[in-house]
N, C-alpha and C positions, 0 to 999 in steps of 0.2 A: 649539454644540460641546460634547461630553461633557467633564466635568471630568477632568483628568489624574490618574490614580492616583499616589499619592506614591511608590510603589516601582517603578513601571513607566512608562517614558517613553512618550510618544505615538508610535505607529507611523505611518510614512508612507503605508501602504496597508492592504488587508484583512489580517487575521491569517492566518498559515499554517493551512491546514485549512478555511478558510471557502470556500464554493463560489465558484469564480471565474466571471467572465462566460463564457457559452458552454457550461456544463455542461447537457446536454440535460435536458428536463423529466423528472422521475421518476428521475433518476440522481443518485448521490452519489459522493463520493470515498471509497475504502476503502483500508485498510492491511491486508495479509495478513502476519502473523508466522508464519514457517516454523519448524518445530522445527530448531534448529541441529544439523546432522549432526556426528558425531564425525569430526573431520578430523585426520589425522596431521600435517598442516601446522601445526596449533595448537601441537603440542608440540615439533616439530622444525624447522619451516620458518620462512621469513622472513614478515614481516608482509605482504609482497606476495603470497606464496603463499597466505596465509589469505584475503586480499581476493579474489584470483582464484578461489579455491575457493568462497567464498560467492557470488560473482557467477555462477559456473557453476550452483550450486544454484538460485539465483533464476531464471536463464534456463531451466533445465530444468523448473522449476515452471510458468513461463508457458506453455511448450509443452504441458504436461499439462493445464493449466487451459483453454487454448484448445480442446483436444481434448474435454475433458469437457463444456464448454459447447456445443460443436458437436453432440456426441452427443445432448444434450438440447434442441437447437433454440433455444438461448439466445444465439447469437452476436450477434444484433441488440440484446441487452440490455447489451452492453459497448461503451462508447465508445472505450476503449483502456486499455492497460497502460502503466505507467511503465517507464522503463528499469532493467534490473537493475544493481545497484551493490553493492559490497563488503559487504553485510549480508544476512542471511537474511530479507529483507523485500521485499515486492512491493506496488506501489501500482496502483490502477486506478479508473476511472470506470465505474460500473455501476448496474443496478437492484438493489434489495434481494433479489430472486429469484436473480439471478446470484451475488450475494455469498453467499447461503445455500448454493448448490451448491458454491462454493469452500471453504466451511467444512467440508464433508464429505470433502474429498479428503485422501488420506494425506499426511502431512508438514506438515499445517497445524496450528499451535498455536492461532491465533485470528484472526478477521476483525473489524476495527473500522471503524465508519463514522467518517471523519475530517471532523468538522464542528466548528462553534463552539458546542458544547453548554454551555460554561462561561459563555456570556453576556458574554464579554469584548468591549469596544468598542475602536475605534481612536482 
């Protein structure tokens, strides 16, 4: 068993972001940061309004992303998108080629491979 880090308790399972069992070969988990839109809800609305607006932005992006991947014949290189939730962020399991396409779409700030590159252990 790996020694426990003095500032980090031992975790009960894999670290968040490490590849879970069942990720198809050649695919990785990615995080797509979307450019946060200017939302009137941010200045005048309730927190619920902001969360709902960001969820709409992420949902709309998933639709555009699916269309862009289909147009390029890459739908078989995506295992799935995560559920849109109150942040301008989308997660997915895909090949590096599919992730590279998403990086070129309007409204994308960055695409990150969500892995255990820090070498942390459980």
